[in-house]
mmCIF file of the protein (N, C-alpha, C, O) and its ligand, coordinates in Angstrom:
data_MODEL
# 
_entry.id   MODEL 
# 
loop_
_entity.id 
_entity.type 
_entity.pdbx_number_of_molecules 
1 polymer     1 
2 non-polymer 1 
# 
_entity_poly.entity_id                      1 
_entity_poly.type                           'polypeptide(L)' 
_entity_poly.nstd_linkage                   no 
_entity_poly.nstd_monomer                   no 
_entity_poly.pdbx_seq_one_letter_code       MAGKKGVRHVVTMTCTECKERNYLTEKNRRNDSTRMELNKFCQRCRKHTLHREAR 
_entity_poly.pdbx_seq_one_letter_code_can   MAGKKGVRHVVTMTCTECKERNYLTEKNRRNDSTRMELNKFCQRCRKHTLHREAR 
_entity_poly.pdbx_strand_id                 A 
# 
loop_
_entity_poly_seq.entity_id 
_entity_poly_seq.num 
_entity_poly_seq.mon_id 
_entity_poly_seq.hetero 
1 1  MET n 
1 2  ALA n 
1 3  GLY n 
1 4  LYS n 
1 5  LYS n 
1 6  GLY n 
1 7  VAL n 
1 8  ARG n 
1 9  HIS n 
1 10 VAL n 
1 11 VAL n 
1 12 THR n 
1 13 MET n 
1 14 THR n 
1 15 CYS n 
1 16 THR n 
1 17 GLU n 
1 18 CYS n 
1 19 LYS n 
1 20 GLU n 
1 21 ARG n 
1 22 ASN n 
1 23 TYR n 
1 24 LEU n 
1 25 THR n 
1 26 GLU n 
1 27 LYS n 
1 28 ASN n 
1 29 ARG n 
1 30 ARG n 
1 31 ASN n 
1 32 ASP n 
1 33 SER n 
1 34 THR n 
1 35 ARG n 
1 36 MET n 
1 37 GLU n 
1 38 LEU n 
1 39 ASN n 
1 40 LYS n 
1 41 PHE n 
1 42 CYS n 
1 43 GLN n 
1 44 ARG n 
1 45 CYS n 
1 46 ARG n 
1 47 LYS n 
1 48 HIS n 
1 49 THR n 
1 50 LEU n 
1 51 HIS n 
1 52 ARG n 
1 53 GLU n 
1 54 ALA n 
1 55 ARG n 
# 
loop_
_struct_asym.id 
_struct_asym.entity_id 
A 1 
B 2 
# 
loop_
_chem_comp.id 
_chem_comp.type 
_chem_comp.mon_nstd_flag 
ALA 'L-peptide linking' y 
ARG 'L-peptide linking' y 
ASN 'L-peptide linking' y 
ASP 'L-peptide linking' y 
CYS 'L-peptide linking' y 
GLN 'L-peptide linking' y 
GLU 'L-peptide linking' y 
GLY 'peptide linking'   y 
HIS 'L-peptide linking' y 
LEU 'L-peptide linking' y 
LYS 'L-peptide linking' y 
MET 'L-peptide linking' y 
PHE 'L-peptide linking' y 
SER 'L-peptide linking' y 
THR 'L-peptide linking' y 
TYR 'L-peptide linking' y 
VAL 'L-peptide linking' y 
ZN  non-polymer         . 
# 
_pdbx_entity_nonpoly.entity_id   2 
_pdbx_entity_nonpoly.name        ? 
_pdbx_entity_nonpoly.comp_id     ZN 
# 
_pdbx_nonpoly_scheme.asym_id         B 
_pdbx_nonpoly_scheme.entity_id       2 
_pdbx_nonpoly_scheme.mon_id          ZN 
_pdbx_nonpoly_scheme.ndb_seq_num     1 
_pdbx_nonpoly_scheme.pdb_seq_num     101 
_pdbx_nonpoly_scheme.auth_seq_num    101 
_pdbx_nonpoly_scheme.pdb_mon_id      ZN 
_pdbx_nonpoly_scheme.auth_mon_id     ZN 
_pdbx_nonpoly_scheme.pdb_strand_id   A 
_pdbx_nonpoly_scheme.pdb_ins_code    . 
# 
loop_
_atom_site.group_PDB 
_atom_site.id 
_atom_site.type_symbol 
_atom_site.label_atom_id 
_atom_site.label_alt_id 
_atom_site.label_comp_id 
_atom_site.label_asym_id 
_atom_site.label_entity_id 
_atom_site.label_seq_id 
_atom_site.pdbx_PDB_ins_code 
_atom_site.Cartn_x 
_atom_site.Cartn_y 
_atom_site.Cartn_z 
_atom_site.occupancy 
_atom_site.B_iso_or_equiv 
_atom_site.pdbx_formal_charge 
_atom_site.auth_seq_id 
_atom_site.auth_comp_id 
_atom_site.auth_asym_id 
_atom_site.auth_atom_id 
_atom_site.pdbx_PDB_model_num 
ATOM   1   N  N  . MET A 1 1  ? 72.253 -7.397 -3.619  1.00 0.00 ? 1   MET A N  1 
ATOM   2   C  CA . MET A 1 1  ? 71.610 -6.239 -4.243  1.00 0.00 ? 1   MET A CA 1 
ATOM   3   C  C  . MET A 1 1  ? 70.586 -6.666 -5.292  1.00 0.00 ? 1   MET A C  1 
ATOM   4   O  O  . MET A 1 1  ? 69.611 -5.957 -5.542  1.00 0.00 ? 1   MET A O  1 
ATOM   5   N  N  . ALA A 1 2  ? 70.807 -7.794 -5.885  1.00 0.00 ? 2   ALA A N  1 
ATOM   6   C  CA . ALA A 1 2  ? 69.937 -8.234 -6.975  1.00 0.00 ? 2   ALA A CA 1 
ATOM   7   C  C  . ALA A 1 2  ? 68.506 -8.434 -6.497  1.00 0.00 ? 2   ALA A C  1 
ATOM   8   O  O  . ALA A 1 2  ? 68.260 -8.969 -5.416  1.00 0.00 ? 2   ALA A O  1 
ATOM   9   N  N  . GLY A 1 3  ? 67.593 -8.001 -7.309  1.00 0.00 ? 3   GLY A N  1 
ATOM   10  C  CA . GLY A 1 3  ? 66.196 -8.225 -6.987  1.00 0.00 ? 3   GLY A CA 1 
ATOM   11  C  C  . GLY A 1 3  ? 65.606 -7.196 -6.037  1.00 0.00 ? 3   GLY A C  1 
ATOM   12  O  O  . GLY A 1 3  ? 64.428 -7.276 -5.687  1.00 0.00 ? 3   GLY A O  1 
ATOM   13  N  N  . LYS A 1 4  ? 66.398 -6.250 -5.626  1.00 0.00 ? 4   LYS A N  1 
ATOM   14  C  CA . LYS A 1 4  ? 65.878 -5.240 -4.715  1.00 0.00 ? 4   LYS A CA 1 
ATOM   15  C  C  . LYS A 1 4  ? 64.989 -4.262 -5.474  1.00 0.00 ? 4   LYS A C  1 
ATOM   16  O  O  . LYS A 1 4  ? 65.355 -3.746 -6.530  1.00 0.00 ? 4   LYS A O  1 
ATOM   17  N  N  . LYS A 1 5  ? 63.847 -4.032 -4.922  1.00 0.00 ? 5   LYS A N  1 
ATOM   18  C  CA . LYS A 1 5  ? 62.911 -3.154 -5.615  1.00 0.00 ? 5   LYS A CA 1 
ATOM   19  C  C  . LYS A 1 5  ? 63.241 -1.690 -5.369  1.00 0.00 ? 5   LYS A C  1 
ATOM   20  O  O  . LYS A 1 5  ? 63.738 -1.326 -4.303  1.00 0.00 ? 5   LYS A O  1 
ATOM   21  N  N  . GLY A 1 6  ? 62.970 -0.878 -6.334  1.00 0.00 ? 6   GLY A N  1 
ATOM   22  C  CA . GLY A 1 6  ? 63.296 0.536  -6.229  1.00 0.00 ? 6   GLY A CA 1 
ATOM   23  C  C  . GLY A 1 6  ? 62.255 1.343  -5.475  1.00 0.00 ? 6   GLY A C  1 
ATOM   24  O  O  . GLY A 1 6  ? 61.696 2.301  -6.010  1.00 0.00 ? 6   GLY A O  1 
ATOM   25  N  N  . VAL A 1 7  ? 61.997 0.961  -4.251  1.00 0.00 ? 7   VAL A N  1 
ATOM   26  C  CA . VAL A 1 7  ? 61.009 1.679  -3.453  1.00 0.00 ? 7   VAL A CA 1 
ATOM   27  C  C  . VAL A 1 7  ? 61.591 2.961  -2.897  1.00 0.00 ? 7   VAL A C  1 
ATOM   28  O  O  . VAL A 1 7  ? 60.944 4.008  -2.870  1.00 0.00 ? 7   VAL A O  1 
ATOM   29  N  N  . ARG A 1 8  ? 62.854 2.846  -2.448  1.00 0.00 ? 8   ARG A N  1 
ATOM   30  C  CA . ARG A 1 8  ? 63.477 4.026  -1.882  1.00 0.00 ? 8   ARG A CA 1 
ATOM   31  C  C  . ARG A 1 8  ? 63.929 4.954  -2.989  1.00 0.00 ? 8   ARG A C  1 
ATOM   32  O  O  . ARG A 1 8  ? 64.409 4.524  -4.038  1.00 0.00 ? 8   ARG A O  1 
ATOM   33  N  N  . HIS A 1 9  ? 63.767 6.207  -2.731  1.00 0.00 ? 9   HIS A N  1 
ATOM   34  C  CA . HIS A 1 9  ? 64.076 7.209  -3.733  1.00 0.00 ? 9   HIS A CA 1 
ATOM   35  C  C  . HIS A 1 9  ? 65.038 8.198  -3.093  1.00 0.00 ? 9   HIS A C  1 
ATOM   36  O  O  . HIS A 1 9  ? 64.631 9.014  -2.267  1.00 0.00 ? 9   HIS A O  1 
ATOM   37  N  N  . VAL A 1 10 ? 66.301 8.133  -3.466  1.00 0.00 ? 10  VAL A N  1 
ATOM   38  C  CA . VAL A 1 10 ? 67.296 9.023  -2.870  1.00 0.00 ? 10  VAL A CA 1 
ATOM   39  C  C  . VAL A 1 10 ? 67.347 10.320 -3.660  1.00 0.00 ? 10  VAL A C  1 
ATOM   40  O  O  . VAL A 1 10 ? 67.461 10.318 -4.885  1.00 0.00 ? 10  VAL A O  1 
ATOM   41  N  N  . VAL A 1 11 ? 67.261 11.418 -2.939  1.00 0.00 ? 11  VAL A N  1 
ATOM   42  C  CA . VAL A 1 11 ? 67.312 12.720 -3.591  1.00 0.00 ? 11  VAL A CA 1 
ATOM   43  C  C  . VAL A 1 11 ? 68.419 13.573 -2.980  1.00 0.00 ? 11  VAL A C  1 
ATOM   44  O  O  . VAL A 1 11 ? 68.806 13.372 -1.829  1.00 0.00 ? 11  VAL A O  1 
ATOM   45  N  N  . THR A 1 12 ? 68.913 14.506 -3.743  1.00 0.00 ? 12  THR A N  1 
ATOM   46  C  CA . THR A 1 12 ? 69.959 15.420 -3.291  1.00 0.00 ? 12  THR A CA 1 
ATOM   47  C  C  . THR A 1 12 ? 69.333 16.744 -2.912  1.00 0.00 ? 12  THR A C  1 
ATOM   48  O  O  . THR A 1 12 ? 68.504 17.287 -3.642  1.00 0.00 ? 12  THR A O  1 
ATOM   49  N  N  . MET A 1 13 ? 69.742 17.263 -1.752  1.00 0.00 ? 13  MET A N  1 
ATOM   50  C  CA . MET A 1 13 ? 69.243 18.559 -1.322  1.00 0.00 ? 13  MET A CA 1 
ATOM   51  C  C  . MET A 1 13 ? 70.297 19.622 -1.616  1.00 0.00 ? 13  MET A C  1 
ATOM   52  O  O  . MET A 1 13 ? 71.438 19.520 -1.164  1.00 0.00 ? 13  MET A O  1 
ATOM   53  N  N  . THR A 1 14 ? 69.913 20.622 -2.364  1.00 0.00 ? 14  THR A N  1 
ATOM   54  C  CA . THR A 1 14 ? 70.832 21.658 -2.813  1.00 0.00 ? 14  THR A CA 1 
ATOM   55  C  C  . THR A 1 14 ? 70.525 22.990 -2.139  1.00 0.00 ? 14  THR A C  1 
ATOM   56  O  O  . THR A 1 14 ? 69.367 23.400 -2.059  1.00 0.00 ? 14  THR A O  1 
ATOM   57  N  N  . CYS A 1 15 ? 71.556 23.657 -1.661  1.00 0.00 ? 15  CYS A N  1 
ATOM   58  C  CA . CYS A 1 15 ? 71.397 24.986 -1.075  1.00 0.00 ? 15  CYS A CA 1 
ATOM   59  C  C  . CYS A 1 15 ? 70.863 25.950 -2.124  1.00 0.00 ? 15  CYS A C  1 
ATOM   60  O  O  . CYS A 1 15 ? 71.400 26.028 -3.229  1.00 0.00 ? 15  CYS A O  1 
ATOM   61  N  N  . THR A 1 16 ? 69.824 26.673 -1.788  1.00 0.00 ? 16  THR A N  1 
ATOM   62  C  CA . THR A 1 16 ? 69.236 27.580 -2.780  1.00 0.00 ? 16  THR A CA 1 
ATOM   63  C  C  . THR A 1 16 ? 70.050 28.868 -2.937  1.00 0.00 ? 16  THR A C  1 
ATOM   64  O  O  . THR A 1 16 ? 69.832 29.636 -3.874  1.00 0.00 ? 16  THR A O  1 
ATOM   65  N  N  . GLU A 1 17 ? 70.990 29.097 -2.011  1.00 0.00 ? 17  GLU A N  1 
ATOM   66  C  CA . GLU A 1 17 ? 71.776 30.336 -2.108  1.00 0.00 ? 17  GLU A CA 1 
ATOM   67  C  C  . GLU A 1 17 ? 73.070 30.143 -2.894  1.00 0.00 ? 17  GLU A C  1 
ATOM   68  O  O  . GLU A 1 17 ? 73.397 30.958 -3.756  1.00 0.00 ? 17  GLU A O  1 
ATOM   69  N  N  . CYS A 1 18 ? 73.809 29.067 -2.601  1.00 0.00 ? 18  CYS A N  1 
ATOM   70  C  CA . CYS A 1 18 ? 75.096 28.884 -3.281  1.00 0.00 ? 18  CYS A CA 1 
ATOM   71  C  C  . CYS A 1 18 ? 75.095 27.678 -4.223  1.00 0.00 ? 18  CYS A C  1 
ATOM   72  O  O  . CYS A 1 18 ? 76.070 27.432 -4.933  1.00 0.00 ? 18  CYS A O  1 
ATOM   73  N  N  . LYS A 1 19 ? 74.003 26.941 -4.218  1.00 0.00 ? 19  LYS A N  1 
ATOM   74  C  CA . LYS A 1 19 ? 73.836 25.776 -5.104  1.00 0.00 ? 19  LYS A CA 1 
ATOM   75  C  C  . LYS A 1 19 ? 74.722 24.586 -4.745  1.00 0.00 ? 19  LYS A C  1 
ATOM   76  O  O  . LYS A 1 19 ? 74.861 23.649 -5.532  1.00 0.00 ? 19  LYS A O  1 
ATOM   77  N  N  . GLU A 1 20 ? 75.316 24.625 -3.563  1.00 0.00 ? 20  GLU A N  1 
ATOM   78  C  CA . GLU A 1 20 ? 76.103 23.491 -3.097  1.00 0.00 ? 20  GLU A CA 1 
ATOM   79  C  C  . GLU A 1 20 ? 75.174 22.321 -2.783  1.00 0.00 ? 20  GLU A C  1 
ATOM   80  O  O  . GLU A 1 20 ? 74.090 22.495 -2.226  1.00 0.00 ? 20  GLU A O  1 
ATOM   81  N  N  . ARG A 1 21 ? 75.629 21.124 -3.155  1.00 0.00 ? 21  ARG A N  1 
ATOM   82  C  CA . ARG A 1 21 ? 74.833 19.940 -2.846  1.00 0.00 ? 21  ARG A CA 1 
ATOM   83  C  C  . ARG A 1 21 ? 75.288 19.399 -1.501  1.00 0.00 ? 21  ARG A C  1 
ATOM   84  O  O  . ARG A 1 21 ? 76.362 18.806 -1.395  1.00 0.00 ? 21  ARG A O  1 
ATOM   85  N  N  . ASN A 1 22 ? 74.498 19.597 -0.505  1.00 0.00 ? 22  ASN A N  1 
ATOM   86  C  CA . ASN A 1 22 ? 74.940 19.330 0.854   1.00 0.00 ? 22  ASN A CA 1 
ATOM   87  C  C  . ASN A 1 22 ? 74.402 18.046 1.476   1.00 0.00 ? 22  ASN A C  1 
ATOM   88  O  O  . ASN A 1 22 ? 75.067 17.440 2.316   1.00 0.00 ? 22  ASN A O  1 
ATOM   89  N  N  . TYR A 1 23 ? 73.247 17.642 1.086   1.00 0.00 ? 23  TYR A N  1 
ATOM   90  C  CA . TYR A 1 23 ? 72.622 16.525 1.789   1.00 0.00 ? 23  TYR A CA 1 
ATOM   91  C  C  . TYR A 1 23 ? 71.981 15.537 0.832   1.00 0.00 ? 23  TYR A C  1 
ATOM   92  O  O  . TYR A 1 23 ? 71.462 15.885 -0.228  1.00 0.00 ? 23  TYR A O  1 
ATOM   93  N  N  . LEU A 1 24 ? 72.046 14.280 1.267   1.00 0.00 ? 24  LEU A N  1 
ATOM   94  C  CA . LEU A 1 24 ? 71.276 13.241 0.594   1.00 0.00 ? 24  LEU A CA 1 
ATOM   95  C  C  . LEU A 1 24 ? 70.157 12.835 1.525   1.00 0.00 ? 24  LEU A C  1 
ATOM   96  O  O  . LEU A 1 24 ? 70.360 12.710 2.733   1.00 0.00 ? 24  LEU A O  1 
ATOM   97  N  N  . THR A 1 25 ? 69.009 12.635 0.985   1.00 0.00 ? 25  THR A N  1 
ATOM   98  C  CA . THR A 1 25 ? 67.908 12.187 1.810   1.00 0.00 ? 25  THR A CA 1 
ATOM   99  C  C  . THR A 1 25 ? 67.054 11.206 1.027   1.00 0.00 ? 25  THR A C  1 
ATOM   100 O  O  . THR A 1 25 ? 67.191 11.065 -0.188  1.00 0.00 ? 25  THR A O  1 
ATOM   101 N  N  . GLU A 1 26 ? 66.193 10.550 1.730   1.00 0.00 ? 26  GLU A N  1 
ATOM   102 C  CA . GLU A 1 26 ? 65.290 9.611  1.069   1.00 0.00 ? 26  GLU A CA 1 
ATOM   103 C  C  . GLU A 1 26 ? 63.881 10.151 1.104   1.00 0.00 ? 26  GLU A C  1 
ATOM   104 O  O  . GLU A 1 26 ? 63.432 10.746 2.084   1.00 0.00 ? 26  GLU A O  1 
ATOM   105 N  N  . LYS A 1 27 ? 63.222 9.928  0.029   1.00 0.00 ? 27  LYS A N  1 
ATOM   106 C  CA . LYS A 1 27 ? 61.879 10.418 -0.110  1.00 0.00 ? 27  LYS A CA 1 
ATOM   107 C  C  . LYS A 1 27 ? 60.961 9.215  -0.233  1.00 0.00 ? 27  LYS A C  1 
ATOM   108 O  O  . LYS A 1 27 ? 61.289 8.255  -0.929  1.00 0.00 ? 27  LYS A O  1 
ATOM   109 N  N  . ASN A 1 28 ? 59.848 9.254  0.415   1.00 0.00 ? 28  ASN A N  1 
ATOM   110 C  CA . ASN A 1 28 ? 58.926 8.153  0.157   1.00 0.00 ? 28  ASN A CA 1 
ATOM   111 C  C  . ASN A 1 28 ? 57.976 8.478  -0.978  1.00 0.00 ? 28  ASN A C  1 
ATOM   112 O  O  . ASN A 1 28 ? 57.771 9.631  -1.358  1.00 0.00 ? 28  ASN A O  1 
ATOM   113 N  N  . ARG A 1 29 ? 57.426 7.438  -1.481  1.00 0.00 ? 29  ARG A N  1 
ATOM   114 C  CA . ARG A 1 29 ? 56.616 7.531  -2.693  1.00 0.00 ? 29  ARG A CA 1 
ATOM   115 C  C  . ARG A 1 29 ? 55.471 8.530  -2.555  1.00 0.00 ? 29  ARG A C  1 
ATOM   116 O  O  . ARG A 1 29 ? 55.097 9.204  -3.515  1.00 0.00 ? 29  ARG A O  1 
ATOM   117 N  N  . ARG A 1 30 ? 54.931 8.611  -1.365  1.00 0.00 ? 30  ARG A N  1 
ATOM   118 C  CA . ARG A 1 30 ? 53.784 9.487  -1.135  1.00 0.00 ? 30  ARG A CA 1 
ATOM   119 C  C  . ARG A 1 30 ? 54.092 10.938 -1.478  1.00 0.00 ? 30  ARG A C  1 
ATOM   120 O  O  . ARG A 1 30 ? 53.259 11.655 -2.034  1.00 0.00 ? 30  ARG A O  1 
ATOM   121 N  N  . ASN A 1 31 ? 55.317 11.357 -1.133  1.00 0.00 ? 31  ASN A N  1 
ATOM   122 C  CA . ASN A 1 31 ? 55.704 12.753 -1.342  1.00 0.00 ? 31  ASN A CA 1 
ATOM   123 C  C  . ASN A 1 31 ? 56.225 13.007 -2.753  1.00 0.00 ? 31  ASN A C  1 
ATOM   124 O  O  . ASN A 1 31 ? 56.676 14.108 -3.069  1.00 0.00 ? 31  ASN A O  1 
ATOM   125 N  N  . ASP A 1 32 ? 56.160 12.020 -3.562  1.00 0.00 ? 32  ASP A N  1 
ATOM   126 C  CA . ASP A 1 32 ? 56.882 12.058 -4.822  1.00 0.00 ? 32  ASP A CA 1 
ATOM   127 C  C  . ASP A 1 32 ? 56.536 13.238 -5.716  1.00 0.00 ? 32  ASP A C  1 
ATOM   128 O  O  . ASP A 1 32 ? 57.386 13.726 -6.462  1.00 0.00 ? 32  ASP A O  1 
ATOM   129 N  N  . SER A 1 33 ? 55.308 13.693 -5.646  1.00 0.00 ? 33  SER A N  1 
ATOM   130 C  CA . SER A 1 33 ? 54.892 14.751 -6.556  1.00 0.00 ? 33  SER A CA 1 
ATOM   131 C  C  . SER A 1 33 ? 55.367 16.127 -6.105  1.00 0.00 ? 33  SER A C  1 
ATOM   132 O  O  . SER A 1 33 ? 55.438 17.061 -6.904  1.00 0.00 ? 33  SER A O  1 
ATOM   133 N  N  . THR A 1 34 ? 55.693 16.247 -4.813  1.00 0.00 ? 34  THR A N  1 
ATOM   134 C  CA . THR A 1 34 ? 56.097 17.554 -4.319  1.00 0.00 ? 34  THR A CA 1 
ATOM   135 C  C  . THR A 1 34 ? 57.603 17.665 -4.223  1.00 0.00 ? 34  THR A C  1 
ATOM   136 O  O  . THR A 1 34 ? 58.289 16.694 -3.901  1.00 0.00 ? 34  THR A O  1 
ATOM   137 N  N  . ARG A 1 35 ? 58.099 18.820 -4.496  1.00 0.00 ? 35  ARG A N  1 
ATOM   138 C  CA . ARG A 1 35 ? 59.519 19.129 -4.379  1.00 0.00 ? 35  ARG A CA 1 
ATOM   139 C  C  . ARG A 1 35 ? 59.797 19.440 -2.921  1.00 0.00 ? 35  ARG A C  1 
ATOM   140 O  O  . ARG A 1 35 ? 59.172 20.329 -2.341  1.00 0.00 ? 35  ARG A O  1 
ATOM   141 N  N  . MET A 1 36 ? 60.723 18.721 -2.332  1.00 0.00 ? 36  MET A N  1 
ATOM   142 C  CA . MET A 1 36 ? 60.981 18.923 -0.917  1.00 0.00 ? 36  MET A CA 1 
ATOM   143 C  C  . MET A 1 36 ? 61.839 20.156 -0.675  1.00 0.00 ? 36  MET A C  1 
ATOM   144 O  O  . MET A 1 36 ? 62.739 20.473 -1.452  1.00 0.00 ? 36  MET A O  1 
ATOM   145 N  N  . GLU A 1 37 ? 61.537 20.845 0.425   1.00 0.00 ? 37  GLU A N  1 
ATOM   146 C  CA . GLU A 1 37 ? 62.331 21.989 0.844   1.00 0.00 ? 37  GLU A CA 1 
ATOM   147 C  C  . GLU A 1 37 ? 62.597 21.873 2.331   1.00 0.00 ? 37  GLU A C  1 
ATOM   148 O  O  . GLU A 1 37 ? 61.677 21.653 3.119   1.00 0.00 ? 37  GLU A O  1 
ATOM   149 N  N  . LEU A 1 38 ? 63.858 22.021 2.713   1.00 0.00 ? 38  LEU A N  1 
ATOM   150 C  CA . LEU A 1 38 ? 64.239 21.884 4.113   1.00 0.00 ? 38  LEU A CA 1 
ATOM   151 C  C  . LEU A 1 38 ? 65.215 22.979 4.501   1.00 0.00 ? 38  LEU A C  1 
ATOM   152 O  O  . LEU A 1 38 ? 66.040 23.416 3.699   1.00 0.00 ? 38  LEU A O  1 
ATOM   153 N  N  . ASN A 1 39 ? 65.102 23.407 5.734   1.00 0.00 ? 39  ASN A N  1 
ATOM   154 C  CA . ASN A 1 39 ? 66.090 24.331 6.259   1.00 0.00 ? 39  ASN A CA 1 
ATOM   155 C  C  . ASN A 1 39 ? 67.244 23.543 6.848   1.00 0.00 ? 39  ASN A C  1 
ATOM   156 O  O  . ASN A 1 39 ? 67.078 22.815 7.827   1.00 0.00 ? 39  ASN A O  1 
ATOM   157 N  N  . LYS A 1 40 ? 68.417 23.694 6.241   1.00 0.00 ? 40  LYS A N  1 
ATOM   158 C  CA . LYS A 1 40 ? 69.593 22.927 6.667   1.00 0.00 ? 40  LYS A CA 1 
ATOM   159 C  C  . LYS A 1 40 ? 70.787 23.853 6.769   1.00 0.00 ? 40  LYS A C  1 
ATOM   160 O  O  . LYS A 1 40 ? 70.828 24.928 6.170   1.00 0.00 ? 40  LYS A O  1 
ATOM   161 N  N  . PHE A 1 41 ? 71.766 23.399 7.553   1.00 0.00 ? 41  PHE A N  1 
ATOM   162 C  CA . PHE A 1 41 ? 72.989 24.185 7.662   1.00 0.00 ? 41  PHE A CA 1 
ATOM   163 C  C  . PHE A 1 41 ? 73.867 23.954 6.440   1.00 0.00 ? 41  PHE A C  1 
ATOM   164 O  O  . PHE A 1 41 ? 74.175 22.816 6.088   1.00 0.00 ? 41  PHE A O  1 
ATOM   165 N  N  . CYS A 1 42 ? 74.262 25.041 5.802   1.00 0.00 ? 42  CYS A N  1 
ATOM   166 C  CA . CYS A 1 42 ? 75.138 24.952 4.647   1.00 0.00 ? 42  CYS A CA 1 
ATOM   167 C  C  . CYS A 1 42 ? 76.565 25.298 5.055   1.00 0.00 ? 42  CYS A C  1 
ATOM   168 O  O  . CYS A 1 42 ? 76.810 26.351 5.644   1.00 0.00 ? 42  CYS A O  1 
ATOM   169 N  N  . GLN A 1 43 ? 77.502 24.411 4.742   1.00 0.00 ? 43  GLN A N  1 
ATOM   170 C  CA . GLN A 1 43 ? 78.903 24.633 5.116   1.00 0.00 ? 43  GLN A CA 1 
ATOM   171 C  C  . GLN A 1 43 ? 79.479 25.840 4.378   1.00 0.00 ? 43  GLN A C  1 
ATOM   172 O  O  . GLN A 1 43 ? 80.267 26.604 4.934   1.00 0.00 ? 43  GLN A O  1 
ATOM   173 N  N  . ARG A 1 44 ? 79.088 25.992 3.164   1.00 0.00 ? 44  ARG A N  1 
ATOM   174 C  CA . ARG A 1 44 ? 79.666 27.063 2.368   1.00 0.00 ? 44  ARG A CA 1 
ATOM   175 C  C  . ARG A 1 44 ? 79.118 28.439 2.782   1.00 0.00 ? 44  ARG A C  1 
ATOM   176 O  O  . ARG A 1 44 ? 79.868 29.409 2.890   1.00 0.00 ? 44  ARG A O  1 
ATOM   177 N  N  . CYS A 1 45 ? 77.819 28.503 3.006   1.00 0.00 ? 45  CYS A N  1 
ATOM   178 C  CA . CYS A 1 45 ? 77.204 29.759 3.454   1.00 0.00 ? 45  CYS A CA 1 
ATOM   179 C  C  . CYS A 1 45 ? 77.443 30.005 4.938   1.00 0.00 ? 45  CYS A C  1 
ATOM   180 O  O  . CYS A 1 45 ? 77.327 31.133 5.418   1.00 0.00 ? 45  CYS A O  1 
ATOM   181 N  N  . ARG A 1 46 ? 77.776 28.942 5.657   1.00 0.00 ? 46  ARG A N  1 
ATOM   182 C  CA . ARG A 1 46 ? 77.980 29.002 7.109   1.00 0.00 ? 46  ARG A CA 1 
ATOM   183 C  C  . ARG A 1 46 ? 76.755 29.500 7.847   1.00 0.00 ? 46  ARG A C  1 
ATOM   184 O  O  . ARG A 1 46 ? 76.859 30.234 8.829   1.00 0.00 ? 46  ARG A O  1 
ATOM   185 N  N  . LYS A 1 47 ? 75.621 29.101 7.376   1.00 0.00 ? 47  LYS A N  1 
ATOM   186 C  CA . LYS A 1 47 ? 74.377 29.435 8.062   1.00 0.00 ? 47  LYS A CA 1 
ATOM   187 C  C  . LYS A 1 47 ? 73.293 28.484 7.573   1.00 0.00 ? 47  LYS A C  1 
ATOM   188 O  O  . LYS A 1 47 ? 73.494 27.706 6.640   1.00 0.00 ? 47  LYS A O  1 
ATOM   189 N  N  . HIS A 1 48 ? 72.160 28.567 8.218   1.00 0.00 ? 48  HIS A N  1 
ATOM   190 C  CA . HIS A 1 48 ? 71.026 27.773 7.765   1.00 0.00 ? 48  HIS A CA 1 
ATOM   191 C  C  . HIS A 1 48 ? 70.401 28.430 6.549   1.00 0.00 ? 48  HIS A C  1 
ATOM   192 O  O  . HIS A 1 48 ? 70.093 29.622 6.546   1.00 0.00 ? 48  HIS A O  1 
ATOM   193 N  N  . THR A 1 49 ? 70.228 27.642 5.546   1.00 0.00 ? 49  THR A N  1 
ATOM   194 C  CA . THR A 1 49 ? 69.586 28.155 4.328   1.00 0.00 ? 49  THR A CA 1 
ATOM   195 C  C  . THR A 1 49 ? 68.547 27.160 3.881   1.00 0.00 ? 49  THR A C  1 
ATOM   196 O  O  . THR A 1 49 ? 68.499 26.025 4.354   1.00 0.00 ? 49  THR A O  1 
ATOM   197 N  N  . LEU A 1 50 ? 67.730 27.596 2.978   1.00 0.00 ? 50  LEU A N  1 
ATOM   198 C  CA . LEU A 1 50 ? 66.732 26.701 2.415   1.00 0.00 ? 50  LEU A CA 1 
ATOM   199 C  C  . LEU A 1 50 ? 67.390 25.770 1.401   1.00 0.00 ? 50  LEU A C  1 
ATOM   200 O  O  . LEU A 1 50 ? 68.088 26.210 0.487   1.00 0.00 ? 50  LEU A O  1 
ATOM   201 N  N  . HIS A 1 51 ? 67.156 24.510 1.580   1.00 0.00 ? 51  HIS A N  1 
ATOM   202 C  CA . HIS A 1 51 ? 67.682 23.504 0.656   1.00 0.00 ? 51  HIS A CA 1 
ATOM   203 C  C  . HIS A 1 51 ? 66.522 22.885 -0.116  1.00 0.00 ? 51  HIS A C  1 
ATOM   204 O  O  . HIS A 1 51 ? 65.477 22.565 0.450   1.00 0.00 ? 51  HIS A O  1 
ATOM   205 N  N  . ARG A 1 52 ? 66.724 22.731 -1.372  1.00 0.00 ? 52  ARG A N  1 
ATOM   206 C  CA . ARG A 1 52 ? 65.658 22.218 -2.225  1.00 0.00 ? 52  ARG A CA 1 
ATOM   207 C  C  . ARG A 1 52 ? 66.128 20.956 -2.920  1.00 0.00 ? 52  ARG A C  1 
ATOM   208 O  O  . ARG A 1 52 ? 67.313 20.772 -3.201  1.00 0.00 ? 52  ARG A O  1 
ATOM   209 N  N  . GLU A 1 53 ? 65.192 20.121 -3.180  1.00 0.00 ? 53  GLU A N  1 
ATOM   210 C  CA . GLU A 1 53 ? 65.476 18.865 -3.861  1.00 0.00 ? 53  GLU A CA 1 
ATOM   211 C  C  . GLU A 1 53 ? 66.030 19.131 -5.264  1.00 0.00 ? 53  GLU A C  1 
ATOM   212 O  O  . GLU A 1 53 ? 65.433 19.859 -6.057  1.00 0.00 ? 53  GLU A O  1 
ATOM   213 N  N  . ALA A 1 54 ? 67.169 18.533 -5.544  1.00 0.00 ? 54  ALA A N  1 
ATOM   214 C  CA . ALA A 1 54 ? 67.754 18.677 -6.874  1.00 0.00 ? 54  ALA A CA 1 
ATOM   215 C  C  . ALA A 1 54 ? 67.119 17.661 -7.805  1.00 0.00 ? 54  ALA A C  1 
ATOM   216 O  O  . ALA A 1 54 ? 66.557 16.660 -7.360  1.00 0.00 ? 54  ALA A O  1 
ATOM   217 N  N  . ARG A 1 55 ? 67.212 17.927 -9.099  1.00 0.00 ? 55  ARG A N  1 
ATOM   218 C  CA . ARG A 1 55 ? 66.638 16.992 -10.055 1.00 0.00 ? 55  ARG A CA 1 
ATOM   219 C  C  . ARG A 1 55 ? 67.677 15.986 -10.493 1.00 0.00 ? 55  ARG A C  1 
ATOM   220 O  O  . ARG A 1 55 ? 67.383 15.107 -11.304 1.00 0.00 ? 55  ARG A O  1 
HETATM 221 ZN ZN . ZN  B 2 .  ? 74.895 27.498 0.657   1.00 0.00 2 101 ZN  A ZN 1 
# 
């Protein structure tokens, strides 16, 4: 692990309806300025909801 550069940026995707943290994803540097939004299946809502990058 030593010496590994912090190129990869792991972010948490949070359901916008129930605020459950459902997914981890990696973001590349290019997208860094924008907040990612994805439609994902939420276990708690039991449907597809919009998931947003958590801070
Ligand atoms: Zn949800």
